[in-house]
N, CA and C atoms of all chains as a GROMACS GRO file, in nm:
protein
  561
    1MET      N    1   0.086  -0.119  -0.001
    1MET     CA    2   0.000   0.000   0.000
    1MET      C    3   0.089   0.125   0.000
    2PRO      N    4   0.068   0.214  -0.094
    2PRO     CA    5   0.154   0.332  -0.104
    2PRO      C    6   0.133   0.427   0.015
    3MET      N    7   0.225   0.518   0.027
    3MET     CA    8   0.226   0.609   0.140
    3MET      C    9   0.257   0.749   0.089
    4PRO      N   10   0.169   0.847   0.120
    4PRO     CA   11   0.195   0.982   0.071
    4PRO      C   12   0.318   1.046   0.138
    5ALA      N   13   0.384   1.132   0.063
    5ALA     CA   14   0.508   1.192   0.108
    5ALA      C   15   0.494   1.267   0.239
    6HIS      N   16   0.382   1.340   0.258
    6HIS     CA   17   0.369   1.419   0.378
    6HIS      C   18   0.361   1.332   0.504
    7GLU      N   19   0.309   1.211   0.488
    7GLU     CA   20   0.303   1.117   0.602
    7GLU      C   21   0.442   1.072   0.644
    8ILE      N   22   0.524   1.043   0.543
    8ILE     CA   23   0.663   0.999   0.570
    8ILE      C   24   0.739   1.110   0.639
    9GLU      N   25   0.724   1.231   0.584
    9GLU     CA   26   0.796   1.344   0.640
    9GLU      C   27   0.748   1.372   0.784
   10ALA      N   28   0.619   1.362   0.806
   10ALA     CA   29   0.564   1.388   0.940
   10ALA      C   30   0.618   1.289   1.041
   11LEU      N   31   0.625   1.162   1.004
   11LEU     CA   32   0.676   1.061   1.098
   11LEU      C   33   0.821   1.086   1.130
   12ILE      N   34   0.900   1.121   1.031
   12ILE     CA   35   1.042   1.148   1.056
   12ILE      C   36   1.060   1.271   1.143
   13LYS      N   37   0.983   1.376   1.116
   13LYS     CA   38   0.995   1.501   1.193
   13LYS      C   39   0.947   1.485   1.336
   14THR      N   40   0.854   1.394   1.357
   14THR     CA   41   0.807   1.370   1.492
   14THR      C   42   0.921   1.307   1.576
   15ALA      N   43   0.992   1.214   1.512
   15ALA     CA   44   1.102   1.148   1.584
   15ALA      C   45   1.226   1.236   1.594
   16PHE      N   46   1.249   1.317   1.493
   16PHE     CA   47   1.370   1.403   1.490
   16PHE      C   48   1.324   1.547   1.463
   17PRO      N   49   1.286   1.620   1.567
   17PRO     CA   50   1.229   1.754   1.547
   17PRO      C   51   1.325   1.850   1.474
   18ASP      N   52   1.454   1.826   1.485
   18ASP     CA   53   1.550   1.918   1.422
   18ASP      C   54   1.580   1.878   1.276
   19ALA      N   55   1.518   1.770   1.230
   19ALA     CA   56   1.560   1.712   1.102
   19ALA      C   57   1.524   1.797   0.981
   20GLU      N   58   1.617   1.798   0.888
   20GLU     CA   59   1.584   1.848   0.753
   20GLU      C   60   1.558   1.725   0.671
   21VAL      N   61   1.443   1.720   0.607
   21VAL     CA   62   1.406   1.604   0.529
   21VAL      C   63   1.388   1.646   0.385
   22VAL      N   64   1.462   1.588   0.292
   22VAL     CA   65   1.444   1.615   0.152
   22VAL      C   66   1.395   1.484   0.089
   23LEU      N   67   1.270   1.490   0.049
   23LEU     CA   68   1.204   1.369  -0.001
   23LEU      C   69   1.178   1.384  -0.149
   24THR      N   70   1.221   1.286  -0.227
   24THR     CA   71   1.199   1.290  -0.371
   24THR      C   72   1.124   1.165  -0.412
   25LEU      N   73   1.022   1.182  -0.492
   25LEU     CA   74   0.946   1.066  -0.541
   25LEU      C   75   1.019   1.015  -0.666
   26LEU      N   76   1.057   0.888  -0.663
   26LEU     CA   77   1.135   0.831  -0.774
   26LEU      C   78   1.047   0.776  -0.886
   27ALA      N   79   0.924   0.737  -0.851
   27ALA     CA   80   0.829   0.686  -0.952
   27ALA      C   81   0.694   0.742  -0.912
   28ALA      N   82   0.605   0.760  -1.007
   28ALA     CA   83   0.477   0.823  -0.981
   28ALA      C   84   0.378   0.727  -0.916
   29ASP      N   85   0.423   0.658  -0.810
   29ASP     CA   86   0.338   0.558  -0.748
   29ASP      C   87   0.326   0.577  -0.597
   30ASN      N   88   0.380   0.690  -0.545
   30ASN     CA   89   0.381   0.711  -0.400
   30ASN      C   90   0.439   0.593  -0.326
   31ASP      N   91   0.533   0.522  -0.386
   31ASP     CA   92   0.584   0.399  -0.325
   31ASP      C   93   0.736   0.387  -0.336
   32HIS      N   94   0.798   0.465  -0.422
   32HIS     CA   95   0.944   0.461  -0.436
   32HIS      C   96   0.998   0.602  -0.411
   33TYR      N   97   1.060   0.618  -0.296
   33TYR     CA   98   1.112   0.749  -0.259
   33TYR      C   99   1.261   0.748  -0.235
   34GLN      N  100   1.314   0.868  -0.242
   34GLN     CA  101   1.451   0.889  -0.195
   34GLN      C  102   1.445   0.992  -0.086
   35ALA      N  103   1.512   0.968   0.024
   35ALA     CA  104   1.509   1.064   0.134
   35ALA      C  105   1.651   1.094   0.181
   36VAL      N  106   1.674   1.222   0.203
   36VAL     CA  107   1.798   1.262   0.272
   36VAL      C  108   1.755   1.324   0.403
   37VAL      N  109   1.796   1.267   0.513
   37VAL     CA  110   1.756   1.314   0.643
   37VAL      C  111   1.882   1.365   0.717
   38THR      N  112   1.875   1.490   0.757
   38THR     CA  113   1.989   1.551   0.828
   38THR      C  114   1.944   1.586   0.969
   39SER      N  115   2.014   1.534   1.067
   39SER     CA  116   1.975   1.560   1.206
   39SER      C  117   2.097   1.549   1.297
   40ALA      N  118   2.096   1.626   1.404
   40ALA     CA  119   2.202   1.618   1.503
   40ALA      C  120   2.198   1.485   1.579
   41ALA      N  121   2.082   1.420   1.577
   41ALA     CA  122   2.063   1.293   1.650
   41ALA      C  123   2.154   1.184   1.596
   42PHE      N  124   2.201   1.202   1.473
   42PHE     CA  125   2.285   1.096   1.410
   42PHE      C  126   2.430   1.104   1.450
   43LYS      N  127   2.468   1.213   1.515
   43LYS     CA  128   2.610   1.236   1.544
   43LYS      C  129   2.672   1.120   1.623
   44GLY      N  130   2.786   1.073   1.575
   44GLY     CA  131   2.860   0.969   1.647
   44GLY      C  132   2.800   0.829   1.634
   45LYS      N  133   2.693   0.817   1.552
   45LYS     CA  134   2.630   0.686   1.532
   45LYS      C  135   2.676   0.623   1.400
   46SER      N  136   2.681   0.491   1.396
   46SER     CA  137   2.717   0.425   1.270
   46SER      C  138   2.603   0.443   1.171
   47ARG      N  139   2.637   0.421   1.043
   47ARG     CA  140   2.533   0.432   0.937
   47ARG      C  141   2.418   0.337   0.965
   48VAL      N  142   2.454   0.214   1.004
   48VAL     CA  143   2.349   0.114   1.029
   48VAL      C  144   2.253   0.167   1.139
   49THR      N  145   2.311   0.219   1.247
   49THR     CA  146   2.226   0.271   1.357
   49THR      C  147   2.143   0.390   1.309
   50GLN      N  148   2.204   0.479   1.230
   50GLN     CA  149   2.130   0.596   1.182
   50GLN      C  150   2.009   0.553   1.098
   51HIS      N  151   2.031   0.454   1.012
   51HIS     CA  152   1.919   0.408   0.930
   51HIS      C  153   1.813   0.337   1.017
   52GLN      N  154   1.862   0.260   1.114
   52GLN     CA  155   1.767   0.193   1.203
   52GLN      C  156   1.680   0.294   1.277
   53MET      N  157   1.740   0.409   1.314
   53MET     CA  158   1.665   0.512   1.383
   53MET      C  159   1.554   0.568   1.293
   54VAL      N  160   1.585   0.586   1.165
   54VAL     CA  161   1.484   0.636   1.072
   54VAL      C  162   1.374   0.530   1.049
   55TYR      N  163   1.416   0.405   1.035
   55TYR     CA  164   1.318   0.300   1.017
   55TYR      C  165   1.226   0.290   1.137
   56ALA      N  166   1.284   0.308   1.256
   56ALA     CA  167   1.203   0.304   1.381
   56ALA      C  168   1.103   0.418   1.378
   57ALA      N  169   1.147   0.536   1.329
   57ALA     CA  170   1.055   0.651   1.321
   57ALA      C  171   0.940   0.621   1.227
   58LEU      N  172   0.964   0.540   1.127
   58LEU     CA  173   0.859   0.508   1.030
   58LEU      C  174   0.764   0.397   1.082
   59LYS      N  175   0.789   0.357   1.204
   59LYS     CA  176   0.700   0.266   1.275
   59LYS      C  177   0.661   0.140   1.198
   60GLY      N  178   0.760   0.073   1.146
   60GLY     CA  179   0.734  -0.057   1.083
   60GLY      C  180   0.675  -0.049   0.943
   61LYS      N  181   0.658   0.073   0.894
   61LYS     CA  182   0.600   0.083   0.758
   61LYS      C  183   0.700   0.050   0.648
   62MET      N  184   0.829   0.073   0.681
   62MET     CA  185   0.932   0.039   0.582
   62MET      C  186   0.937  -0.111   0.560
   63GLY      N  187   0.938  -0.150   0.432
   63GLY     CA  188   0.938  -0.293   0.401
   63GLY      C  189   0.796  -0.350   0.401
   64GLY      N  190   0.698  -0.266   0.446
   64GLY     CA  191   0.558  -0.309   0.442
   64GLY      C  192   0.479  -0.215   0.353
   65ASP      N  193   0.414  -0.117   0.414
   65ASP     CA  194   0.339  -0.016   0.337
   65ASP      C  195   0.429   0.056   0.238
   66LEU      N  196   0.548   0.078   0.282
   66LEU     CA  197   0.642   0.157   0.204
   66LEU      C  198   0.744   0.061   0.143
   67HIS      N  199   0.739   0.047   0.011
   67HIS     CA  200   0.825  -0.055  -0.052
   67HIS      C  201   0.968  -0.010  -0.057
   68ALA      N  202   0.989   0.112  -0.104
   68ALA     CA  203   1.128   0.151  -0.126
   68ALA      C  204   1.153   0.294  -0.083
   69LEU      N  205   1.252   0.309   0.004
   69LEU     CA  206   1.293   0.440   0.046
   69LEU      C  207   1.446   0.438   0.039
   70MET      N  208   1.501   0.501  -0.066
   70MET     CA  209   1.646   0.512  -0.073
   70MET      C  210   1.688   0.616   0.030
   71LEU      N  211   1.765   0.572   0.125
   71LEU     CA  212   1.789   0.657   0.240
   71LEU      C  213   1.932   0.700   0.250
   72THR      N  214   1.952   0.829   0.274
   72THR     CA  215   2.083   0.881   0.310
   72THR      C  216   2.065   0.961   0.440
   73THR      N  217   2.148   0.931   0.536
   73THR     CA  218   2.140   1.006   0.662
   73THR      C  219   2.267   1.092   0.677
   74VAL      N  220   2.249   1.211   0.726
   74VAL     CA  221   2.363   1.301   0.744
   74VAL      C  222   2.356   1.356   0.888
   75ALA      N  223   2.467   1.346   0.958
   75ALA     CA  224   2.472   1.401   1.094
   75ALA      C  225   2.496   1.554   1.083
   76LYS      N  226   2.410   1.627   1.146
   76LYS     CA  227   2.421   1.772   1.143
   76LYS      C  228   2.535   1.815   1.234
   77GLY      N  229   2.621   1.899   1.182
   77GLY     CA  230   2.736   1.945   1.261
   77GLY      C  231   2.698   2.051   1.358
   78PRO      N  232   2.789   2.087   1.450
   78PRO     CA  233   2.761   2.190   1.548
   78PRO      C  234   2.754   2.326   1.482
   79MET      N  235   1.097  -2.792   1.363
   79MET     CA  236   1.136  -2.684   1.269
   79MET      C  237   1.270  -2.624   1.313
   80PRO      N  238   1.364  -2.613   1.222
   80PRO     CA  239   1.492  -2.551   1.262
   80PRO      C  240   1.474  -2.402   1.292
   81ASN      N  241   1.552  -2.359   1.385
   81ASN     CA  242   1.544  -2.220   1.427
   81ASN      C  243   1.613  -2.128   1.322
   82VAL      N  244   1.535  -2.036   1.267
   82VAL     CA  245   1.589  -1.951   1.159
   82VAL      C  246   1.705  -1.865   1.208
   83HIS      N  247   1.688  -1.811   1.329
   83HIS     CA  248   1.791  -1.726   1.384
   83HIS      C  249   1.926  -1.801   1.392
   84ASP      N  250   1.922  -1.924   1.438
   84ASP     CA  251   2.044  -2.005   1.447
   84ASP      C  252   2.104  -2.034   1.309
   85GLN      N  253   2.014  -2.063   1.215
   85GLN     CA  254   2.058  -2.090   1.078
   85GLN      C  255   2.136  -1.973   1.023
   86ILE      N  256   2.081  -1.852   1.045
   86ILE     CA  257   2.146  -1.731   0.993
   86ILE      C  258   2.280  -1.709   1.064
   87ALA      N  259   2.277  -1.724   1.197
   87ALA     CA  260   2.400  -1.705   1.274
   87ALA      C  261   2.509  -1.800   1.227
   88GLU      N  262   2.472  -1.924   1.198
   88GLU     CA  263   2.569  -2.022   1.149
   88GLU      C  264   2.621  -1.983   1.009
   89ALA      N  265   2.528  -1.942   0.923
   89ALA     CA  266   2.568  -1.909   0.787
   89ALA      C  267   2.663  -1.788   0.782
   90VAL      N  268   2.636  -1.684   0.863
   90VAL     CA  269   2.723  -1.567   0.856
   90VAL      C  270   2.855  -1.589   0.932
   91ALA      N  271   2.856  -1.694   1.017
   91ALA     CA  272   2.982  -1.727   1.082
   91ALA      C  273   3.070  -1.815   0.991
   92ALA      N  274   3.003  -1.898   0.912
   92ALA     CA  275   3.077  -1.996   0.831
   92ALA      C  276   3.130  -1.936   0.699
   93ASN      N  277   3.073  -1.823   0.657
   93ASN     CA  278   3.113  -1.762   0.530
   93ASN      C  279   3.159  -1.619   0.553
   94ASP      N  280   3.271  -1.582   0.490
   94ASP     CA  281   3.324  -1.448   0.509
   94ASP      C  282   3.227  -1.339   0.467
   95VAL      N  283   3.169  -1.360   0.349
   95VAL     CA  284   3.079  -1.259   0.294
   95VAL      C  285   2.947  -1.326   0.257
   96VAL      N  286   2.840  -1.280   0.316
   96VAL     CA  287   2.708  -1.340   0.290
   96VAL      C  288   2.610  -1.231   0.248
   97LEU      N  289   2.538  -1.260   0.141
   97LEU     CA  290   2.436  -1.166   0.093
   97LEU      C  291   2.299  -1.235   0.098
   98TYR      N  292   2.206  -1.175   0.170
   98TYR     CA  293   2.067  -1.217   0.165
   98TYR      C  294   1.997  -1.129   0.064
   99MET      N  295   1.939  -1.192  -0.036
   99MET     CA  296   1.888  -1.116  -0.149
   99MET      C  297   1.758  -1.175  -0.201
  100LYS      N  298   1.695  -1.100  -0.292
  100LYS     CA  299   1.578  -1.151  -0.364
  100LYS      C  300   1.624  -1.204  -0.497
  101GLY      N  301   1.607  -1.333  -0.518
  101GLY     CA  302   1.656  -1.397  -0.640
  101GLY      C  303   1.796  -1.451  -0.617
  102THR      N  304   1.864  -1.480  -0.725
  102THR     CA  305   2.000  -1.532  -0.717
  102THR      C  306   2.094  -1.433  -0.784
  103PRO      N  307   2.227  -1.446  -0.760
  103PRO     CA  308   2.319  -1.355  -0.824
  103PRO      C  309   2.306  -1.350  -0.977
  104VAL      N  310   2.274  -1.465  -1.035
  104VAL     CA  311   2.259  -1.468  -1.181
  104VAL      C  312   2.123  -1.411  -1.225
  105PHE      N  313   2.019  -1.437  -1.145
  105PHE     CA  314   1.886  -1.386  -1.176
  105PHE      C  315   1.825  -1.311  -1.057
  106PRO      N  316   1.877  -1.191  -1.029
  106PRO     CA  317   1.820  -1.115  -0.917
  106PRO      C  318   1.677  -1.076  -0.949
  107GLN      N  319   1.591  -1.075  -0.845
  107GLN     CA  320   1.450  -1.044  -0.866
  107GLN      C  321   1.413  -0.905  -0.817
  108CYS      N  322   1.514  -0.825  -0.788
  108CYS     CA  323   1.489  -0.693  -0.736
  108CYS      C  324   1.609  -0.605  -0.769
  109GLY      N  325   1.582  -0.482  -0.808
  109GLY     CA  326   1.688  -0.392  -0.849
  109GLY      C  327   1.791  -0.364  -0.739
  110PHE      N  328   1.745  -0.361  -0.613
  110PHE     CA  329   1.838  -0.332  -0.504
  110PHE      C  330   1.931  -0.445  -0.479
  111SER      N  331   1.876  -0.568  -0.488
  111SER     CA  332   1.961  -0.687  -0.475
  111SER      C  333   2.060  -0.693  -0.590
  112ALA      N  334   2.013  -0.665  -0.710
  112ALA     CA  335   2.101  -0.666  -0.828
  112ALA      C  336   2.214  -0.569  -0.812
  113ALA      N  337   2.186  -0.449  -0.757
  113ALA     CA  338   2.288  -0.347  -0.740
  113ALA      C  339   2.400  -0.396  -0.648
  114VAL      N  340   2.364  -0.463  -0.538
  114VAL     CA  341   2.468  -0.507  -0.444
  114VAL      C  342   2.550  -0.622  -0.508
  115VAL      N  343   2.484  -0.713  -0.578
  115VAL     CA  344   2.556  -0.817  -0.649
  115VAL      C  345   2.659  -0.756  -0.745
  116GLU      N  346   2.615  -0.653  -0.816
  116GLU     CA  347   2.702  -0.588  -0.914
  116GLU      C  348   2.825  -0.526  -0.845
  117MET      N  349   2.803  -0.462  -0.731
  117MET     CA  350   2.916  -0.399  -0.662
  117MET      C  351   3.014  -0.503  -0.610
  118LEU      N  352   2.962  -0.610  -0.553
  118LEU     CA  353   3.049  -0.720  -0.501
  118LEU      C  354   3.129  -0.782  -0.616
  119THR      N  355   3.060  -0.798  -0.730
  119THR     CA  356   3.125  -0.857  -0.847
  119THR      C  357   3.235  -0.767  -0.899
  120LYS      N  358   3.209  -0.635  -0.898
  120LYS     CA  359   3.309  -0.539  -0.945
  120LYS      C  360   3.435  -0.545  -0.856
  121LEU      N  361   3.413  -0.570  -0.726
  121LEU     CA  362   3.527  -0.579  -0.634
  121LEU      C  363   3.593  -0.715  -0.639
  122GLY      N  364   3.533  -0.806  -0.714
  122GLY     CA  365   3.588  -0.941  -0.725
  122GLY      C  366   3.581  -1.021  -0.596
  123VAL      N  367   3.475  -0.996  -0.519
  123VAL     CA  368   3.458  -1.061  -0.390
  123VAL      C  369   3.376  -1.188  -0.406
  124LYS      N  370   3.425  -1.296  -0.347
  124LYS     CA  371   3.346  -1.420  -0.345
  124LYS      C  372   3.245  -1.407  -0.232
  125PHE      N  373   3.121  -1.439  -0.261
  125PHE     CA  374   3.023  -1.432  -0.154
  125PHE      C  375   2.922  -1.546  -0.166
  126LYS      N  376   2.861  -1.575  -0.050
  126LYS     CA  377   2.757  -1.676  -0.044
  126LYS      C  378   2.624  -1.602  -0.044
  127ALA      N  379   2.535  -1.644  -0.136
  127ALA     CA  380   2.406  -1.573  -0.145
  127ALA      C  381   2.292  -1.666  -0.104
  128PHE      N  382   2.196  -1.610  -0.034
  128PHE     CA  383   2.073  -1.680   0.000
  128PHE      C  384   1.955  -1.606  -0.063
  129ASP      N  385   1.867  -1.681  -0.126
  129ASP     CA  386   1.747  -1.626  -0.188
  129ASP      C  387   1.632  -1.630  -0.089
  130VAL      N  388   1.594  -1.512  -0.039
  130VAL     CA  389   1.486  -1.510   0.061
  130VAL      C  390   1.347  -1.538  -0.002
  131LEU      N  391   1.339  -1.522  -0.132
  131LEU     CA  392   1.209  -1.548  -0.197
  131LEU      C  393   1.181  -1.699  -0.196
  132ALA      N  394   1.284  -1.779  -0.182
  132ALA     CA  395   1.267  -1.922  -0.182
  132ALA      C  396   1.231  -1.977  -0.044
  133ASP      N  397   1.229  -1.891   0.056
  133ASP     CA  398   1.210  -1.939   0.193
  133ASP      C  399   1.144  -1.828   0.277
  134ALA      N  400   1.014  -1.843   0.300
  134ALA     CA  401   0.936  -1.739   0.369
  134ALA      C  402   0.986  -1.717   0.514
  135ASP      N  403   1.029  -1.826   0.580
  135ASP     CA  404   1.078  -1.811   0.717
  135ASP      C  405   1.207  -1.728   0.718
  136LEU      N  406   1.291  -1.755   0.621
  136LEU     CA  407   1.418  -1.682   0.610
  136LEU      C  408   1.391  -1.534   0.578
  137ARG      N  409   1.291  -1.510   0.493
  137ARG     CA  410   1.258  -1.372   0.451
  137ARG      C  411   1.221  -1.287   0.572
  138GLN      N  412   1.140  -1.343   0.662
  138GLN     CA  413   1.106  -1.269   0.785
  138GLN      C  414   1.221  -1.277   0.885
  139GLY      N  415   1.283  -1.396   0.895
  139GLY     CA  416   1.386  -1.417   0.997
  139GLY      C  417   1.504  -1.325   0.981
  140ILE      N  418   1.541  -1.296   0.857
  140ILE     CA  419   1.658  -1.210   0.837
  140ILE      C  420   1.629  -1.067   0.876
  141LYS      N  421   1.502  -1.025   0.862
  141LYS     CA  422   1.464  -0.890   0.905
  141LYS      C  423   1.474  -0.877   1.055
  142ASP      N  424   1.431  -0.981   1.126
  142ASP     CA  425   1.438  -0.981   1.272
  142ASP      C  426   1.582  -0.990   1.320
  143PHE      N  427   1.662  -1.072   1.248
  143PHE     CA  428   1.799  -1.096   1.287
  143PHE      C  429   1.879  -0.968   1.303
  144ALA      N  430   1.869  -0.881   1.202
  144ALA     CA  431   1.950  -0.759   1.202
  144ALA      C  432   1.868  -0.636   1.247
  145ASN      N  433   1.743  -0.656   1.285
  145ASN     CA  434   1.654  -0.542   1.310
  145ASN      C  435   1.659  -0.447   1.193
  146TRP      N  436   1.641  -0.502   1.077
  146TRP     CA  437   1.652  -0.427   0.950
  146TRP      C  438   1.536  -0.469   0.861
  147PRO      N  439   1.457  -0.372   0.814
  147PRO     CA  440   1.329  -0.408   0.754
  147PRO      C  441   1.335  -0.450   0.607
  148THR      N  442   1.452  -0.437   0.547
  148THR     CA  443   1.455  -0.458   0.401
  148THR      C  444   1.563  -0.559   0.361
  149ILE      N  445   1.550  -0.602   0.237
  149ILE     CA  446   1.645  -0.693   0.175
  149ILE      C  447   1.690  -0.623   0.045
  150PRO      N  448   1.813  -0.627   0.006
  150PRO     CA  449   1.924  -0.710   0.050
  150PRO      C  450   1.988  -0.670   0.186
  151GLN      N  451   2.062  -0.763   0.241
  151GLN     CA  452   2.142  -0.741   0.360
  151GLN      C  453   2.279  -0.808   0.339
  152LEU      N  454   2.386  -0.732   0.367
  152LEU     CA  455   2.521  -0.784   0.348
  152LEU      C  456   2.590  -0.804   0.483
  153TYR      N  457   2.650  -0.921   0.499
  153TYR     CA  458   2.728  -0.953   0.620
  153TYR      C  459   2.870  -0.981   0.584
  154VAL      N  460   2.964  -0.924   0.659
  154VAL     CA  461   3.104  -0.954   0.639
  154VAL      C  462   3.161  -1.004   0.772
  155LYS      N  463   3.216  -1.122   0.770
  155LYS     CA  464   3.274  -1.184   0.888
  155LYS      C  465   3.175  -1.180   1.004
  156GLY      N  466   3.050  -1.216   0.974
  156GLY     CA  467   2.951  -1.226   1.078
  156GLY      C  468   2.883  -1.096   1.119
  157GLU      N  469   2.932  -0.985   1.064
  157GLU     CA  470   2.879  -0.854   1.106
  157GLU      C  471   2.789  -0.796   0.996
  158PHE      N  472   2.674  -0.744   1.036
  158PHE     CA  473   2.584  -0.680   0.940
  158PHE      C  474   2.643  -0.547   0.896
  159VAL      N  475   2.665  -0.532   0.766
  159VAL     CA  476   2.728  -0.410   0.715
  159VAL      C  477   2.623  -0.308   0.667
  160GLY      N  478   2.517  -0.357   0.607
  160GLY     CA  479   2.416  -0.264   0.562
  160GLY      C  480   2.326  -0.322   0.453
  161GLY      N  481   2.231  -0.238   0.412
  161GLY     CA  482   2.146  -0.267   0.299
  161GLY      C  483   2.199  -0.195   0.177
  162CYS      N  484   2.116  -0.191   0.074
  162CYS     CA  485   2.161  -0.137  -0.055
  162CYS      C  486   2.216   0.005  -0.046
  163ASP      N  487   2.146   0.094   0.025
  163ASP     CA  488   2.187   0.236   0.030
  163ASP      C  489   2.325   0.251   0.094
  164ILE      N  490   2.345   0.182   0.207
  164ILE     CA  491   2.472   0.193   0.278
  164ILE      C  492   2.585   0.132   0.196
  165ILE      N  493   2.559   0.017   0.133
  165ILE     CA  494   2.661  -0.050   0.051
  165ILE      C  495   2.697   0.041  -0.066
  166ARG      N  496   2.596   0.106  -0.125
  166ARG     CA  497   2.620   0.196  -0.236
  166ARG      C  498   2.713   0.311  -0.194
  167GLU      N  499   2.681   0.370  -0.081
  167GLU     CA  500   2.763   0.480  -0.029
  167GLU      C  501   2.906   0.434   0.000
  168MET      N  502   2.917   0.316   0.063
  168MET     CA  503   3.048   0.266   0.100
  168MET      C  504   3.130   0.224  -0.022
  169PHE      N  505   3.060   0.173  -0.125
  169PHE     CA  506   3.128   0.134  -0.249
  169PHE      C  507   3.182   0.259  -0.315
  170ALA      N  508   3.100   0.363  -0.324
  170ALA     CA  509   3.139   0.486  -0.393
  170ALA      C  510   3.257   0.553  -0.324
  171SER      N  511   3.263   0.545  -0.192
  171SER     CA  512   3.369   0.615  -0.116
  171SER      C  513   3.496   0.531  -0.103
  172GLY      N  514   3.486   0.402  -0.143
  172GLY     CA  515   3.600   0.314  -0.128
  172GLY      C  516   3.604   0.244   0.007
  173GLU      N  517   3.509   0.282   0.095
  173GLU     CA  518   3.503   0.226   0.228
  173GLU      C  519   3.476   0.075   0.228
  174LEU      N  520   3.397   0.032   0.132
  174LEU     CA  521   3.361  -0.110   0.128
  174LEU      C  522   3.485  -0.196   0.103
  175LYS      N  523   3.563  -0.151   0.005
  175LYS     CA  524   3.688  -0.222  -0.026
  175LYS      C  525   3.780  -0.221   0.094
  176ASP      N  526   3.792  -0.107   0.160
  176ASP     CA  527   3.878  -0.096   0.279
  176ASP      C  528   3.832  -0.191   0.388
  177LEU      N  529   3.701  -0.194   0.410
  177LEU     CA  530   3.645  -0.282   0.515
  177LEU      C  531   3.678  -0.429   0.485
  178LEU      N  532   3.656  -0.468   0.359
  178LEU     CA  533   3.680  -0.608   0.320
  178LEU      C  534   3.827  -0.642   0.340
  179THR      N  535   3.915  -0.551   0.294
  179THR     CA  536   4.059  -0.574   0.307
  179THR      C  537   4.099  -0.585   0.453
  180GLU      N  538   4.045  -0.490   0.531
  180GLU     CA  539   4.074  -0.488   0.675
  180GLU      C  540   4.033  -0.618   0.744
  181LYS      N  541   3.920  -0.674   0.697
  181LYS     CA  542   3.870  -0.798   0.755
  181LYS      C  543   3.935  -0.921   0.698
  182GLY      N  544   4.030  -0.902   0.605
  182GLY     CA  545   4.100  -1.014   0.548
  182GLY      C  546   4.027  -1.088   0.438
  183VAL      N  547   3.936  -1.017   0.372
  183VAL     CA  548   3.862  -1.078   0.259
  183VAL      C  549   3.932  -1.038   0.130
  184ALA      N  550   3.954  -1.135   0.044
  184ALA     CA  551   4.026  -1.109  -0.082
  184ALA      C  552   3.938  -1.027  -0.176
  185VAL      N  553   3.995  -0.916  -0.224
  185VAL     CA  554   3.930  -0.838  -0.330
  185VAL      C  555   4.026  -0.831  -0.447
  186SER      N  556   3.973  -0.831  -0.569
  186SER     CA  557   4.061  -0.838  -0.683
  186SER      C  558   4.054  -0.709  -0.767
  187ALA      N  559   3.978  -0.612  -0.720
  187ALA     CA  560   3.966  -0.490  -0.797
  187ALA      C  561   4.002  -0.370  -0.716
   0.00000   0.00000   0.00000
């Protein structure tokens, strides 16, 4: 089941209030997205942990409702 | 019924590089799996691949194993390295090759 972009962005921003989220739709199906998430919360964390934090914010929708989210996480500097 | 978690733990311990993917290296069934196969092939890395589409228990089990919701998943020397996005980033920066070399895995490129 596809997921509208504003829902994805809202879930990420709820978990990371400081986050900058750049979401791009890769196909016109509301199902294949690319996201760049920048947040200070990622500082000092491994890439795997950073991505797990975003997946947790999406509350299990990744791999289910949301088929594909190409994810890049960036730790916001001081 | 064999325990999927134990099966995975054994597989990633017994093989230096393990890829859980959709389809097989020759016939990948998903673009993200295909991309990781291509990067490993470019590096000349030997890897053991498991097709999660052929085994529903494994398909769910591997997600639980790494607390990672998607496939493909790459393991090097028993450690979960990442999914397609992370592998792509690491491949582009040269980090993937460095990691493999550091872990004593032969790369030919």
